[in-house]
N, C-alpha and C positions, 0 to 999 in steps of 0.2 A: 772204577771198580770193575772189573771182566766178573762174569757172570757163567760157569760152566753150563749149567743146567737148564733147558729153556722153561722147569714145572717151576723155576725160584723166580720167574720174570714174572711182575703184576701185568694188567689188563694194557696199562699206559705204555708201558716198558714192549711191548709185544706191539701195539699201534704204531709206535713210535720204528720200530727196525721196520715193520712193512709197509710204511709211508719211506722210509732212507733205501729201503731197497727196492722199489715201485722209480725210485729217481732217481739210483744209481743204474737202473737195468735201461731207464728211456734215454740218461749220457753216454750210456755203454750202444746204446744201439745206434745213436747218432754219430758215434764215432768222438765224443768229447771224450775218450781215455782217463786223461787226468782227475776231473771229476769224480767222473764212475769209480774210479780205485779209493780217491779219498772218502768218499760213501761204504762202500764194498771194506775200507779199514776201521771209516769209525762205526759200524755193525759190528766190526770183532772186537773192539775195543768193549761193547758193552756184554757181546755172548762169541767168546773166542772158537765156542764150537760150532756156531751158525754154518751149517754146511751149502745152502744157496751162497752167503755171500762167500766161504771158501770156495768152491768149486767157481764163482764167474772171477773171483779174482786170478786164479788161477787159469780161465781161458784170458784172463786180461791178458796174463805176463805174455801165453802163447803167441796171443795178436802179434807185440811189437818183439817175437822171436828171442824172449827170457824164459826157456826151461826153465833153466835152475832156479829159475826168482820164484816159477811156477808149481815146482814141485811140492814143498810142502804143506800148498793150499789143495793143493788136489789130493795129497795126504792126509789132510787135515778131514777134506770132505769125505776121503773113504772110510775114515776110522769112524766118521760120525753117523754114517750109514753104508754098514757094508752092502748091505741086499740089495744097493742101485748097481744093476750092470756098467751104467754109462762112467760109473766113478771107478770100475776098473778099470773101461776102455782108457779113460783119459789119464789115470794114474800111468798105464802101460806107456804110451803115446808120450807122454811128456819125459818118462827116461829112454827113449828111443831116443828121440830130440834132443835129450839130452846127453847121448854117448853113453847113458850104461845101459849096454845093449845085452850083457848077461841079467843084470839082477833085472833087465823086461822080461823076458824070457823067463824066468823063475817068477815072479808074480804071475804073468800070465798062466804059466802050470797050476799056482795056485788057486789063480782066478775059473778055472777048468773046473777043479775038484770041488767047489762051492758054485758049478752047474752055469757057468756063462759060457754061451758059446751060438752059435749064427754066423751068418754071412761075416759082418765086423772083425767077428775073433779072429774068422781063420786068415782074413787077409790078414792082417796085424800079426799073426803067426808065421803067415809066409813074407811076410817083409820083415821079421827078424832074423828067421833062415837064411833070410838071401842076404842081409847084412853080412850073420856070422860067414855065408860062404862065400861072400867078396861077390856076391852076384847082382844083377842089374834085377830091381825088384820093380812091377811093375804093382798099380792100385788098380783098383775097381773101379777107383773116382775118380772127377775130375772140375776143378772149381775153374771157369772160362773168366772168372774177376783176378783172379790172380795168376792165374795164367797155369798153373801146380796140377800136377797128378798124382805129386807122393803125398797127397792129404787122407783125411780120412774126415767125417761131420761129428758134430756134438750135438745132443739134443736140444730142443727148447728148455732152454732154464726149466725147474719144477717148481719156479715161485706161480707160473701162470697157471699151472694144472691145479698146484695147494689149491688159488685159489677160486678156480675152478670149480673144484668138488666143495670148497669150503660153502662159496654161495648157491651152489645147486645148476651153476649151468649145463646143460646137457650135452654142447653139442663141440667140445673141445677135439673130439676125435673125427670129427667129420667135418674139419676145413678142409674147404679145396683146392687150395695150396697151401697146403703148412703139414709138411713132415716133421711129425715129434722128435725120432729117434735120428734123422737128420737135416736139423736146420741149422745149423752152423756148419763153416769150414772151419777146421782147426787151423790156418793158415790164415786165413786174413781177415774173420769173423763176416763174411758175405753169407746173410740167411739164401735160404731156397732159390724164395722169388727173384735176389738180386740174381743168382745163376743162372738162371731162365732172361734174364731180363737181356745179361750183358753178351748170352749165347746169341740172342736173335739181334741183337745190336751186331755184333761182327757179323753176322751172315747179312746185316742188309746193306754194311760198305762192302764187303768185299763183291754185294751185288749192284753196286753203286746206286742203289734204291736208296740209300740217304748219303749225304756227303758229308765229308769231314769239314767243309768248308760252311754250309748250315746252320742257324740262330740253335742253339742248345736250350731249352731251358728244363731244370731238374729242381721240381718240387717235394720239399722234405729229402733233402738227399742223403739215401745213404753214406755211410761213410765208406766203403771198401770200395762197392761201384765207382762214388762220385773221383773214387782217386781213377780208377780207370777210365772214366770219360773226359775227365779234365786232358788225358794223355791223345786220348782217340778226336777230338773235335776243339777244331781252331778258339768258335766261339759258343763257348759252355758257360755257363750260369746257372747259378741256385738261387732258391726262395725256400722263406720257410715263416709262418707267422710266429716264431716262437726262439729258433736258433738262431746264437746269436755270432755263428760263423755262417753265414748264408752272404750271398752281394747282396739279397733284395728280403727285404721284410716286410711280408704281406698278408691282407687276407685273402686267400683263395675266392671268395665270395664278391668281390671289388675290385681286383686287379688291377694293378696303373700302369700296365703295360697298352701301347697302342694295338688297334685292329690288325691282325695278320701280320704278327712281330715275330713269332717263332715256326719256325721249318719241324721242330723235333722236341716233343716233351714229355719226361717223366714223372707221373702223379700217382705214385703207392700207396695203398694205405692211407690216404688222407681225407678220403668223401666220408667215412662214417667219423669223422673227429668235428664235422662243419654243421653248423646249426640249417642250413639250405643245401643240398645236394645238386637241385635243382637249378639256381643260381653259382656254383661253383661249376659245374658242368658246362654250364650256357657262357660260362667266363675264358674256359677251357678252349670252348669252340671260338669263341672271338680275336683271342690271338695268337688262332693255331691260321696260317697263310694255307690259301688254295692249294690244295697237294700237299697240305702236309698232316704229320699223322702225328700219335701218342702212343705212349703207354700206360693205359690206365686201368690200375686193379684197384679190386679193395679186399676185404674177406668177404666172403660168402663161402654159406653151407651147404652140404652137399643134402639134397633131398630136402628142403625146407620150400616149402610150398609159397610163404608169405613172405617179405620182406620183415623183421619186427623193429621198431618205432613208436616208442611213447616220450613223447617231448614232455609229461609231467613226472615222470622218474630222472628223478636228476643228484640222487644220492648216489653213493659209493656202493652199496650193497647189493639198490635195486639193478646199476649198469652191470656190476657185474655178471648178477643173476639173467637178465636178459640179455645182454651185449658179448659177456666175456673179458671185459676190463672196463676201467672205472671210467676213462677218459672218453669213451666212444658213444653213440646216440644213435645206432642202427647196426644190425645185421641184416644181409642183405641175402635175398633169398637171387638165386644167378639169372629167373628168367626175367625177374622186376630189376634186376639191375641193368643188363643186354637193354629192358626197353625202355627204358628211363634217359640212357645213352643216346639209343636213336634216337629220341622224341627231344633230345637235346640238340640233334642235326648231323652227327657224326654217326659213320658208317663205323660197322666194328665187325672186327676180323676174330673169331675167335679159336686160336692155334694150343691145339692139345698136343697127347700124346699121340696122335694118327699122323698130325703134321711133323715133328721133331721126330720120332722112332721111337721103340721103344729102350732101346739099348741106350740113348742118349739118356733119358730117364731117367732109368737106372744106376747111368755114371755122373748124373747130377745130382742122386738122392732125392728126383723130385715122386711125389704120389703119383699112381694113375691116373687118380682124378683132376689134375694141377692144369690150368688152362692161363696162358697169356690174350689179355682184351688189348688187341692194338687195332686202336682207333683214326680216321680216314679223313678230312673233309674235302 
């Protein structure tokens, strides 16, 4: 049975939908798109107008280059909530990708009448005008993960913002490297942090401070970034605690690898999940070769004076309230994070807008507070 109105759902049904959506997002971000697709569709079987499931399913189909298939899901999301600017942008973008340029221009004009504006809208309008005139249009954005400069960025899935508000998490807008409006590349699905990782790796390979022949380990591999790194490195492996598609299933706190096994690693947004981040960092230090390095990044809140961590809080509501996600066990403050890494032996380089340049940050859709943490041994 499909229910059109959310108000017709009881509390148990809403809970089932919420859990299914969270699982779908986890699989989506891990690149397990077939599983995510099934979960989104299962939600829509219960509630066909569910805006988040429709929107994210549309994003998924865009990632696999099926704009015509994505179109009705973006249409449904916009119909469910016509006040959300990003739904308009995504709907127009998918019309553009499907080759329906004139329709896209008409919808953009309608969106303007509804008050839609800003740099993203201007860029999209220029794109559509360039297409109609046969001109070569240049997007103001670039994704070094897929290598495309004909892109736009999609926002963080609304599910996270809605749950943050629901559970009273106050820091969602203060993430050090979290671009709420320009979170994922509409072509490959790479997040903001993946884009800066990919750019840095490209730069280091060009400088020869990283070698294509070095041993590389990617923990909790992001799908889009992993595809790129497999092409860049001869000896590239992946590892995770739960993912089934990795080379090794491991516990970051007790790694099965020999001392100094890897020349370069990426460990992004993992430390906030493990019971002992000290043990995990020490394990990363142990397996890194002398002279080796790694990207070691976790969620950090700008302005937070002390890391938030309470091992007694194990319930979903409590973790959302404290950490902004129910599978997190801590929320880092900047100084605590850097000092913890250094106490485990690593040197830490903090690379921000001053290092990469304002124009690069703007083109990658990064917040000005974003920092890439590169550790070395």
